[in-house]
Z-matrix of the N, CA and C atoms (Angstrom, degrees):
N
C 1 1.472
C 2 1.541 1 109.27
N 3 1.334 2 114.79 1 116.45
C 4 1.437 3 119.69 2 -175.24
C 5 1.514 4 116.62 3 -80.20
N 6 1.329 5 116.76 4 -33.79
C 7 1.444 6 121.95 5 174.45
C 8 1.502 7 112.02 6 -85.72
N 9 1.305 8 116.28 7 160.87
C 10 1.553 9 119.24 8 178.01
C 11 1.548 10 104.11 9 -64.87
N 12 1.342 11 115.14 10 123.51
C 13 1.446 12 119.08 11 178.51
C 14 1.526 13 112.94 12 -61.84
N 15 1.300 14 115.60 13 143.58
C 16 1.482 15 124.36 14 -172.75
C 17 1.515 16 108.46 15 -107.67
N 18 1.302 17 115.04 16 123.56
C 19 1.510 18 120.31 17 -178.75
C 20 1.471 19 108.64 18 -109.84
N 21 1.381 20 112.77 19 140.72
C 22 1.469 21 123.64 20 170.68
C 23 1.540 22 106.36 21 -114.31
N 24 1.374 23 114.81 22 126.76
C 25 1.471 24 120.26 23 -175.79
C 26 1.509 25 107.15 24 -109.42
N 27 1.332 26 114.30 25 132.60
C 28 1.518 27 121.97 26 172.95
C 29 1.556 28 106.46 27 -114.31
N 30 1.338 29 116.53 28 128.56
C 31 1.397 30 122.02 29 178.18
C 32 1.529 31 113.30 30 -151.99
N 33 1.341 32 113.43 31 160.35
C 34 1.428 33 121.15 32 -175.50
C 35 1.492 34 116.50 33 -118.32
N 36 1.369 35 115.51 34 -7.68
C 37 1.461 36 120.68 35 -170.37
C 38 1.555 37 115.86 36 -128.98
N 39 1.281 38 114.60 37 -135.53
C 40 1.477 39 120.60 38 -174.25
C 41 1.543 40 110.38 39 -74.69
N 42 1.313 41 116.20 40 -29.50
C 43 1.494 42 116.73 41 178.10
C 44 1.517 43 113.00 42 87.35
N 45 1.278 44 121.19 43 29.28
C 46 1.457 45 122.08 44 178.18
C 47 1.523 46 111.69 45 -64.52
N 48 1.344 47 120.83 46 -35.80
C 49 1.446 48 122.46 47 176.27
C 50 1.562 49 109.63 48 -71.88
N 51 1.282 50 114.53 49 -35.92
C 52 1.520 51 116.49 50 176.54
C 53 1.500 52 107.27 51 -63.22
N 54 1.326 53 117.07 52 -40.86
C 55 1.475 54 119.24 53 178.18
C 56 1.516 55 112.06 54 -61.25
N 57 1.345 56 117.75 55 -40.09
C 58 1.447 57 118.90 56 179.14
C 59 1.515 58 114.11 57 -67.10
N 60 1.351 59 116.61 58 -31.47
C 61 1.422 60 121.88 59 171.13
C 62 1.549 61 110.71 60 -63.50
N 63 1.245 62 114.89 61 -52.35
C 64 1.466 63 121.60 62 179.05
C 65 1.532 64 110.54 63 -54.74
N 66 1.352 65 115.60 64 -51.55
C 67 1.490 66 119.12 65 178.40
C 68 1.521 67 111.44 66 -58.80
N 69 1.320 68 119.73 67 -38.41
C 70 1.495 69 119.36 68 179.50
C 71 1.511 70 111.64 69 -65.43
N 72 1.350 71 116.33 70 -34.29
C 73 1.433 72 123.68 71 177.85
C 74 1.509 73 109.24 72 -64.05
N 75 1.406 74 114.07 73 -50.19
C 76 1.441 75 122.02 74 -178.40
C 77 1.572 76 110.34 75 -60.52
N 78 1.303 77 114.96 76 -38.08
C 79 1.469 78 120.02 77 -176.92
C 80 1.548 79 112.70 78 -78.11
N 81 1.314 80 116.28 79 -8.77
C 82 1.463 81 122.65 80 180.00
C 83 1.530 82 114.24 81 78.91
N 84 1.300 83 115.65 82 16.15
C 85 1.510 84 120.31 83 177.28
C 86 1.509 85 111.97 84 -91.48
N 87 1.316 86 119.33 85 -14.03
C 88 1.441 87 126.70 86 179.25
C 89 1.508 88 107.21 87 -129.78
N 90 1.364 89 114.56 88 115.04
C 91 1.467 90 119.74 89 -179.52
C 92 1.502 91 107.46 90 -87.63
N 93 1.282 92 118.99 91 90.80
C 94 1.401 93 124.13 92 -178.98
C 95 1.546 94 110.89 93 -164.57
N 96 1.324 95 117.74 94 172.26
C 97 1.455 96 117.02 95 169.05
C 98 1.567 97 106.31 96 -140.04
N 99 1.360 98 113.50 97 144.82
C 100 1.476 99 121.15 98 175.35
C 101 1.510 100 105.25 99 -85.95
N 102 1.374 101 117.28 100 117.30
C 103 1.432 102 118.71 101 -177.45
C 104 1.557 103 112.62 102 -105.13
N 105 1.335 104 117.15 103 -12.71
C 106 1.475 105 120.61 104 175.32
C 107 1.502 106 110.56 105 -164.84
N 108 1.345 107 115.25 106 143.04
C 109 1.495 108 122.18 107 173.31
C 110 1.479 109 107.14 108 -121.22
N 111 1.331 110 114.06 109 130.42
C 112 1.487 111 119.66 110 179.54
C 113 1.509 112 109.53 111 -123.53
N 114 1.377 113 116.50 112 139.28
C 115 1.430 114 119.55 113 178.67
C 116 1.539 115 107.63 114 -136.48
N 117 1.373 116 114.34 115 147.72
C 118 1.446 117 122.41 116 174.18
C 119 1.517 118 109.25 117 -86.45
N 120 1.316 119 121.02 118 -1.94
C 121 1.433 120 121.45 119 -177.64
C 122 1.570 121 105.80 120 -117.44
N 123 1.351 122 118.78 121 110.83
C 124 1.543 123 121.27 122 -171.42
C 125 1.496 124 114.16 123 -54.69
N 126 1.406 125 118.62 124 -33.73
C 127 1.452 126 120.34 125 -175.37
C 128 1.579 127 110.80 126 -104.08
N 129 1.323 128 115.86 127 14.04
C 130 1.468 129 116.15 128 -179.35
C 131 1.552 130 110.89 129 -60.53
N 132 1.284 131 115.95 130 139.34
C 133 1.468 132 121.13 131 -176.51
C 134 1.546 133 112.78 132 -66.94
N 135 1.353 134 117.02 133 -20.28
C 136 1.478 135 120.36 134 177.70
C 137 1.564 136 107.95 135 -58.68
N 138 1.359 137 115.16 136 -35.52
C 139 1.505 138 117.43 137 -177.34
C 140 1.567 139 108.69 138 -67.94
N 141 1.359 140 117.11 139 -38.92
C 142 1.411 141 120.69 140 177.35
C 143 1.505 142 112.30 141 -64.30
N 144 1.287 143 117.96 142 -42.15
C 145 1.423 144 120.76 143 173.93
C 146 1.572 145 112.70 144 -52.24
N 147 1.302 146 111.65 145 -53.32
C 148 1.467 147 118.25 146 -178.13
C 149 1.531 148 110.40 147 -59.71
N 150 1.301 149 117.91 148 -44.32
C 151 1.464 150 117.67 149 -179.27
C 152 1.556 151 112.62 150 -64.28
N 153 1.327 152 115.25 151 -31.81
C 154 1.468 153 120.96 152 177.27
C 155 1.525 154 110.82 153 -65.36
N 156 1.301 155 116.87 154 -24.28
C 157 1.517 156 120.18 155 -179.64
C 158 1.473 157 110.20 156 -96.30
N 159 1.327 158 117.15 157 -0.34
C 160 1.497 159 120.16 158 -177.91
C 161 1.477 160 112.97 159 77.68
N 162 1.352 161 118.33 160 18.89
C 163 1.450 162 123.85 161 175.86
C 164 1.494 163 112.77 162 -94.99
N 165 1.318 164 118.73 163 134.71
C 166 1.496 165 120.85 164 -178.05
C 167 1.512 166 108.27 165 -56.59
N 168 1.386 167 117.37 166 133.40
C 169 1.438 168 125.57 167 179.26
C 170 1.492 169 108.42 168 -127.78
N 171 1.382 170 116.31 169 122.24
C 172 1.448 171 119.82 170 -171.27
C 173 1.549 172 109.31 171 -131.02
N 174 1.304 173 116.44 172 153.64
C 175 1.419 174 121.69 173 -179.10
C 176 1.567 175 108.23 174 -100.28
N 177 1.366 176 114.48 175 132.15
C 178 1.452 177 121.81 176 176.63
C 179 1.526 178 108.95 177 -84.02
N 180 1.351 179 114.66 178 125.22
C 181 1.454 180 120.76 179 178.99
C 182 1.541 181 107.40 180 -86.12
N 183 1.351 182 117.73 181 111.79
C 184 1.458 183 123.49 182 -179.92
C 185 1.566 184 111.73 183 -101.47
N 186 1.289 185 113.70 184 17.23
C 187 1.483 186 117.06 185 174.60
C 188 1.533 187 114.84 186 68.15
N 189 1.239 188 117.39 187 23.40
C 190 1.418 189 120.03 188 -179.05
C 191 1.519 190 116.58 189 87.40
N 192 1.336 191 118.67 190 -5.46
C 193 1.458 192 120.50 191 -179.51
C 194 1.468 193 110.38 192 -77.78
N 195 1.332 194 116.84 193 137.44
C 196 1.481 195 123.39 194 -179.60
C 197 1.538 196 115.17 195 -69.09
N 198 1.380 197 115.07 196 -45.89
C 199 1.432 198 120.16 197 -177.07
C 200 1.525 199 113.32 198 -121.56
N 201 1.307 200 118.82 199 -26.79
C 202 1.451 201 120.73 200 -177.73
C 203 1.567 202 111.66 201 -70.79
N 204 1.379 203 114.49 202 146.24
C 205 1.484 204 119.48 203 -179.51
C 206 1.577 205 103.13 204 -115.15
N 207 1.300 206 118.39 205 87.35
C 208 1.488 207 121.51 206 -174.44
C 209 1.499 208 112.48 207 -54.68
N 210 1.315 209 117.74 208 148.70
C 211 1.493 210 121.79 209 179.94
C 212 1.552 211 109.05 210 -56.05
N 213 1.303 212 119.22 211 -42.12
C 214 1.490 213 120.18 212 -177.61
C 215 1.513 214 109.77 213 -61.92
N 216 1.329 215 117.06 214 -38.77
C 217 1.457 216 120.45 215 177.60
C 218 1.505 217 113.08 216 -67.31
N 219 1.371 218 116.32 217 -38.83
C 220 1.424 219 119.80 218 175.20
C 221 1.507 220 112.39 219 -64.18
N 222 1.377 221 114.31 220 -40.82
C 223 1.447 222 117.91 221 179.02
C 224 1.541 223 111.65 222 -63.00
N 225 1.330 224 116.37 223 -40.28
C 226 1.471 225 120.68 224 178.00
C 227 1.482 226 111.90 225 -65.56
N 228 1.378 227 119.03 226 -39.00
C 229 1.446 228 123.17 227 173.02
C 230 1.498 229 113.55 228 -61.86
N 231 1.318 230 115.29 229 -44.12
C 232 1.459 231 120.09 230 177.36
C 233 1.515 232 111.57 231 -60.16
N 234 1.345 233 115.46 232 -44.01
C 235 1.487 234 118.45 233 179.08
C 236 1.553 235 111.29 234 -65.26
N 237 1.290 236 115.79 235 -39.61
C 238 1.489 237 118.07 236 177.76
C 239 1.490 238 112.42 237 -63.85
N 240 1.326 239 117.14 238 -44.86
C 241 1.460 240 120.53 239 177.34
C 242 1.471 241 111.70 240 -58.02
N 243 1.322 242 116.54 241 -41.15
C 244 1.490 243 120.53 242 179.88
C 245 1.539 244 110.62 243 -66.24
N 246 1.344 245 116.12 244 -37.71
C 247 1.455 246 118.96 245 176.75
C 248 1.554 247 111.38 246 -58.85
N 249 1.344 248 115.97 247 -35.13
C 250 1.430 249 120.79 248 178.14
C 251 1.511 250 111.89 249 -85.63
N 252 1.326 251 119.42 250 6.75
C 253 1.459 252 124.74 251 177.16
C 254 1.530 253 111.02 252 55.57
N 255 1.366 254 116.66 253 44.46
C 256 1.457 255 119.98 254 -175.90
C 257 1.556 256 111.03 255 -75.90
N 258 1.329 257 113.26 256 135.69
C 259 1.441 258 120.61 257 179.40
C 260 1.524 259 112.93 258 -92.62
N 261 1.344 260 118.47 259 -36.62
C 262 1.402 261 122.69 260 176.03
C 263 1.519 262 112.38 261 -139.61
N 264 1.311 263 114.62 262 136.75
C 265 1.468 264 120.46 263 -177.34
C 266 1.548 265 104.96 264 -102.88
N 267 1.332 266 116.56 265 127.32
C 268 1.483 267 123.66 266 -178.18
C 269 1.506 268 109.49 267 -116.89
N 270 1.353 269 116.11 268 116.09
C 271 1.463 270 120.28 269 176.18
C 272 1.527 271 106.66 270 -83.89
N 273 1.323 272 116.27 271 127.35
C 274 1.483 273 119.88 272 -176.24
C 275 1.535 274 104.85 273 -133.66
N 276 1.347 275 113.50 274 87.57
C 277 1.456 276 119.75 275 -177.41
C 278 1.477 277 112.55 276 73.28
N 279 1.334 278 117.83 277 31.92
C 280 1.461 279 121.30 278 -178.84
C 281 1.554 280 106.54 279 -88.91
N 282 1.328 281 118.00 280 122.01
C 283 1.437 282 122.45 281 -165.99
C 284 1.592 283 112.40 282 -101.62
N 285 1.316 284 116.52 283 23.31
C 286 1.462 285 115.06 284 174.42
C 287 1.551 286 107.91 285 -124.66
N 288 1.373 287 113.69 286 149.93
C 289 1.442 288 120.18 287 -177.13
C 290 1.502 289 111.34 288 -75.85
N 291 1.291 290 117.17 289 123.09
C 292 1.482 291 123.42 290 179.61
C 293 1.487 292 110.48 291 -87.82
N 294 1.321 293 116.43 292 129.41
C 295 1.446 294 123.29 293 178.97
C 296 1.541 295 110.10 294 -135.23
N 297 1.344 296 117.60 295 -173.35
C 298 1.427 297 117.78 296 169.81
C 299 1.556 298 108.53 297 -60.79
N 300 1.348 299 118.97 298 147.92
C 301 1.434 300 131.59 299 8.38
C 302 1.566 301 116.10 300 -87.37
N 303 1.319 302 116.04 301 -6.06
C 304 1.475 303 117.47 302 178.43
C 305 1.505 304 113.24 303 -63.55
N 306 1.291 305 116.86 304 -42.06
C 307 1.482 306 122.59 305 177.10
C 308 1.520 307 111.63 306 -62.44
N 309 1.290 308 117.16 307 -39.41
C 310 1.444 309 122.69 308 -177.30
C 311 1.567 310 109.77 309 -70.76
N 312 1.271 311 117.28 310 -31.58
C 313 1.462 312 120.60 311 179.87
C 314 1.508 313 113.37 312 -80.14
N 315 1.311 314 118.16 313 -22.40
C 316 1.486 315 123.52 314 179.79
C 317 1.516 316 109.51 315 -131.48
N 318 1.368 317 116.88 316 61.51
C 319 1.460 318 117.22 317 -178.50
C 320 1.541 319 113.62 318 -65.65
N 321 1.317 320 114.78 319 127.62
C 322 1.484 321 123.13 320 -177.72
C 323 1.501 322 111.72 321 57.65
N 324 1.352 323 115.80 322 29.41
C 325 1.475 324 121.78 323 178.39
C 326 1.512 325 112.71 324 -132.52
N 327 1.341 326 115.59 325 24.06
C 328 1.442 327 123.65 326 172.68
C 329 1.479 328 108.36 327 -125.70
N 330 1.332 329 114.19 328 126.44
C 331 1.492 330 118.25 329 178.91
C 332 1.514 331 109.65 330 -128.26
N 333 1.324 332 113.55 331 160.06
C 334 1.540 333 118.15 332 -179.80
C 335 1.483 334 109.16 333 -139.95
N 336 1.298 335 115.79 334 155.74
C 337 1.451 336 121.65 335 169.19
C 338 1.518 337 109.92 336 -111.53
N 339 1.338 338 117.31 337 133.43
C 340 1.445 339 121.93 338 -175.79
C 341 1.529 340 109.14 339 -128.14
N 342 1.341 341 116.75 340 136.79
C 343 1.458 342 120.56 341 -172.55
C 344 1.570 343 113.34 342 -84.66
N 345 1.343 344 115.09 343 53.77
C 346 1.463 345 118.54 344 172.53
C 347 1.565 346 106.94 345 -159.45
N 348 1.283 347 114.64 346 171.57
C 349 1.510 348 117.45 347 173.02
C 350 1.558 349 105.27 348 -92.85
N 351 1.327 350 113.87 349 89.76
C 352 1.423 351 121.47 350 -179.77
C 353 1.575 352 107.17 351 -57.92
N 354 1.345 353 121.12 352 142.45
C 355 1.481 354 121.52 353 14.59
C 356 1.521 355 115.85 354 -88.76
N 357 1.319 356 115.78 355 9.83
C 358 1.477 357 118.40 356 176.86
C 359 1.593 358 109.96 357 -72.96
N 360 1.310 359 115.16 358 139.69
C 361 1.500 360 123.19 359 172.49
C 362 1.523 361 113.53 360 55.38
N 363 1.333 362 118.16 361 58.20
C 364 1.449 363 118.98 362 172.14
C 365 1.624 364 109.29 363 -74.24
N 366 1.267 365 114.10 364 166.68
C 367 1.520 366 120.13 365 172.80
C 368 1.509 367 110.70 366 85.83
N 369 1.303 368 118.00 367 -156.58
C 370 1.455 369 125.10 368 -168.81
C 371 1.526 370 111.64 369 -76.68
N 372 1.285 371 117.73 370 147.28
C 373 1.516 372 127.70 371 168.56
C 374 1.494 373 108.92 372 55.87
N 375 1.331 374 117.39 373 47.96
C 376 1.415 375 121.55 374 -178.05
C 377 1.554 376 115.17 375 -58.95
N 378 1.368 377 116.28 376 -30.41
C 379 1.467 378 119.76 377 177.40
C 380 1.496 379 110.54 378 -67.65
N 381 1.325 380 115.51 379 -36.96
C 382 1.462 381 122.91 380 178.55
C 383 1.551 382 108.80 381 -67.07
N 384 1.355 383 115.49 382 -42.74
C 385 1.478 384 119.17 383 178.67
C 386 1.521 385 109.25 384 -59.55
N 387 1.377 386 117.22 385 -44.07
C 388 1.430 387 121.61 386 -179.84
C 389 1.531 388 113.75 387 -58.34
N 390 1.294 389 114.92 388 -44.29
C 391 1.567 390 121.78 389 -178.37
C 392 1.556 391 105.51 390 -65.44
N 393 1.318 392 114.44 391 -48.12
C 394 1.497 393 119.97 392 -173.11
C 395 1.560 394 110.26 393 -65.29
N 396 1.281 395 114.62 394 -30.24
C 397 1.479 396 119.19 395 -179.26
C 398 1.579 397 115.31 396 -84.13
N 399 1.349 398 110.38 397 -5.61
C 400 1.519 399 113.82 398 -178.37
C 401 1.482 400 112.51 399 74.04
N 402 1.331 401 120.45 400 21.25
C 403 1.478 402 122.40 401 178.19
C 404 1.540 403 109.93 402 -61.20
N 405 1.328 404 113.73 403 147.93
C 406 1.510 405 118.61 404 175.98
C 407 1.454 406 111.87 405 -97.57
N 408 1.332 407 117.55 406 -10.11
C 409 1.488 408 123.80 407 -177.47
C 410 1.535 409 108.47 408 -146.43
N 411 1.356 410 111.32 409 141.18
C 412 1.472 411 120.64 410 173.41
C 413 1.471 412 106.92 411 -139.87
N 414 1.324 413 116.55 412 -152.83
C 415 1.517 414 120.24 413 179.96
C 416 1.462 415 110.37 414 149.86
N 417 1.287 416 117.59 415 -146.54
C 418 1.471 417 125.37 416 -178.76
C 419 1.508 418 112.03 417 -147.00
N 420 1.316 419 113.57 418 154.02
C 421 1.456 420 121.10 419 -177.70
C 422 1.545 421 109.88 420 -132.92
N 423 1.350 422 116.75 421 136.72
C 424 1.420 423 119.57 422 166.70
C 425 1.497 424 107.73 423 -105.78
N 426 1.310 425 115.95 424 130.37
C 427 1.457 426 119.80 425 -176.58
C 428 1.495 427 113.05 426 -142.26
N 429 1.335 428 117.16 427 158.73
C 430 1.448 429 121.38 428 173.62
C 431 1.541 430 107.00 429 -71.36
N 432 1.285 431 115.08 430 145.98
C 433 1.488 432 119.60 431 179.92
C 434 1.553 433 109.06 432 -90.60
N 435 1.329 434 113.70 433 129.07
C 436 1.458 435 122.95 434 169.43
C 437 1.473 436 109.49 435 -119.15
N 438 1.339 437 120.01 436 -171.35
C 439 1.452 438 121.92 437 -175.96
C 440 1.482 439 114.77 438 -74.28
N 441 1.358 440 117.73 439 -7.32
C 442 1.437 441 119.70 440 -177.63
C 443 1.542 442 111.79 441 -92.92
N 444 1.320 443 112.42 442 178.40
C 445 1.534 444 117.75 443 179.61
C 446 1.528 445 109.87 444 -86.92
N 447 1.318 446 116.96 445 100.44
C 448 1.471 447 122.89 446 -179.97
C 449 1.530 448 111.92 447 54.77
N 450 1.356 449 114.69 448 48.44
C 451 1.453 450 118.65 449 -173.81
C 452 1.562 451 112.12 450 -119.74
N 453 1.301 452 117.56 451 -1.07
C 454 1.500 453 119.96 452 179.16
C 455 1.444 454 115.78 453 -68.34
N 456 1.395 455 115.97 454 163.54
C 457 1.489 456 119.42 455 -179.25
C 458 1.517 457 110.44 456 -57.06
N 459 1.416 458 110.77 457 139.11
C 460 1.435 459 118.63 458 -176.40
C 461 1.572 460 111.70 459 -82.64
N 462 1.331 461 116.95 460 134.63
C 463 1.482 462 124.00 461 179.14
C 464 1.507 463 109.89 462 -94.44
N 465 1.331 464 116.66 463 -39.86
C 466 1.476 465 119.89 464 -176.90
C 467 1.490 466 110.94 465 -174.24
N 468 1.373 467 118.44 466 157.84
C 469 1.422 468 122.55 467 179.32
C 470 1.550 469 109.79 468 -141.47
N 471 1.301 470 113.35 469 154.03
C 472 1.472 471 120.03 470 171.60
C 473 1.526 472 109.02 471 -126.14
N 474 1.306 473 116.37 472 137.19
C 475 1.413 474 120.78 473 -176.01
C 476 1.486 475 114.43 474 -97.37
N 477 1.351 476 117.10 475 143.38
C 478 1.462 477 124.49 476 -178.47
C 479 1.507 478 106.24 477 -136.15
N 480 1.328 479 119.22 478 123.43
C 481 1.453 480 122.01 479 175.22
C 482 1.515 481 112.45 480 -67.86
N 483 1.291 482 117.78 481 140.02
C 484 1.447 483 123.08 482 171.37
C 485 1.549 484 106.65 483 -90.96
N 486 1.352 485 114.61 484 110.83
C 487 1.428 486 121.64 485 -179.95
C 488 1.504 487 114.81 486 -73.83
N 489 1.316 488 120.44 487 150.61
C 490 1.436 489 121.26 488 -179.99
C 491 1.495 490 116.62 489 -56.01
N 492 1.365 491 117.49 490 -28.07
C 493 1.493 492 119.00 491 -178.09
C 494 1.531 493 108.15 492 -104.74
N 495 1.284 494 121.57 493 16.98
C 496 1.440 495 121.89 494 -178.16
C 497 1.520 496 111.98 495 -69.60
N 498 1.315 497 115.23 496 140.72
C 499 1.446 498 123.85 497 168.95
C 500 1.593 499 104.94 498 -103.69
N 501 1.258 500 116.18 499 167.72
C 502 1.442 501 119.60 500 176.84
C 503 1.536 502 110.45 501 -56.32
N 504 1.377 503 117.23 502 -39.64
C 505 1.453 504 123.79 503 -176.44
C 506 1.570 505 108.52 504 -67.79
N 507 1.335 506 116.13 505 -46.11
C 508 1.448 507 118.90 506 -175.96
C 509 1.512 508 112.77 507 -66.95
N 510 1.370 509 115.10 508 -38.97
C 511 1.469 510 117.10 509 174.34
C 512 1.533 511 113.51 510 -66.19
N 513 1.315 512 115.40 511 -41.59
C 514 1.460 513 119.78 512 179.83
C 515 1.539 514 108.53 513 -59.24
N 516 1.306 515 119.15 514 -43.69
C 517 1.471 516 119.30 515 -178.41
C 518 1.460 517 110.98 516 -62.22
N 519 1.352 518 119.78 517 -40.92
C 520 1.463 519 120.50 518 177.79
C 521 1.524 520 115.47 519 -66.72
N 522 1.404 521 112.28 520 -37.63
C 523 1.436 522 116.69 521 175.90
C 524 1.529 523 110.24 522 -61.97
N 525 1.277 524 118.51 523 -41.89
C 526 1.458 525 123.09 524 -177.03
C 527 1.557 526 108.66 525 -60.13
N 528 1.276 527 117.60 526 -40.04
C 529 1.521 528 117.82 527 176.55
C 530 1.539 529 111.70 528 -52.38
N 531 1.356 530 113.18 529 -45.56
C 532 1.427 531 118.48 530 178.15
C 533 1.542 532 116.80 531 -68.82
N 534 1.345 533 112.38 532 -37.66
C 535 1.443 534 118.91 533 173.18
C 536 1.499 535 114.73 534 -52.61
N 537 1.344 536 113.28 535 -46.27
C 538 1.452 537 121.59 536 -176.72
C 539 1.508 538 112.98 537 -66.34
N 540 1.291 539 118.05 538 -17.72
C 541 1.473 540 120.36 539 173.90
C 542 1.561 541 111.32 540 -94.22
N 543 1.312 542 113.03 541 -41.81
C 544 1.452 543 117.43 542 -175.05
C 545 1.531 544 114.03 543 -70.91
N 546 1.306 545 119.15 544 -39.61
C 547 1.475 546 119.77 545 -172.97
C 548 1.557 547 109.07 546 -64.25
N 549 1.313 548 123.86 547 -53.17
C 550 1.432 549 120.74 548 177.59
C 551 1.562 550 115.70 549 -53.92
N 552 1.352 551 112.61 550 -39.68
C 553 1.444 552 120.22 551 178.68
C 554 1.577 553 111.51 552 -62.48
N 555 1.275 554 115.32 553 -42.31
C 556 1.504 555 118.97 554 179.76
C 557 1.561 556 111.65 555 -77.76
N 558 1.272 557 116.69 556 -26.79
C 559 1.501 558 118.05 557 172.52
C 560 1.539 559 108.06 558 -64.75
N 561 1.275 560 117.37 559 -42.57
C 562 1.445 561 121.45 560 175.42
C 563 1.486 562 112.82 561 -56.75
N 564 1.334 563 115.35 562 -46.41
C 565 1.441 564 120.73 563 -179.83
C 566 1.565 565 111.98 564 -62.58
N 567 1.346 566 116.60 565 -41.16
C 568 1.437 567 119.67 566 178.33
C 569 1.550 568 110.45 567 -65.26
N 570 1.330 569 115.30 568 -48.87
C 571 1.486 570 119.26 569 -179.82
C 572 1.527 571 112.69 570 -55.31
N 573 1.272 572 117.19 571 -35.22
C 574 1.476 573 122.71 572 179.66
C 575 1.529 574 109.34 573 -64.95
N 576 1.282 575 116.03 574 -27.16
C 577 1.520 576 120.33 575 -177.88
C 578 1.506 577 111.04 576 -90.29
N 579 1.251 578 124.93 577 -9.70
C 580 1.437 579 128.18 578 -176.38
C 581 1.597 580 109.98 579 -80.93
């Protein structure tokens, strides 16, 4: 890819992984630029982060649905990402299931970070699932997004031990440290293959 790759970020929360991507770009360890940040939560802090960097930050209209990502909303997101000439879509704490038409518009160009060693503990609150299951190890996974729940091909993982005195919160905090290193590295790997 001769031009600087253009990233579109979708998130639902505070945007700490989005921040790690931005920081890697600023540090020169990730050759890319964030051109738009989209969120399904109007007051999500990820939008504030983007605005503070001068990056367009927009709200996704999901038609009033709390968890569903309607096809028309996905089509609108796909069109918006195309308007920004996005090369790679990065899900960063985006809490809705992506399906067609978004997947069709960006084949093998949507990736996600998940706070477990997939295929273990897919879905919500994976760190809590790990503690409740008595797991001795957890971590995080960057994977391509397909139509399933955290089922796409795995790009990379980082391992985090589950300590005997861990709570869901303490484990989550340690997993996030690894997420913030792994995600920018895996974005670089994907961009090299485009």
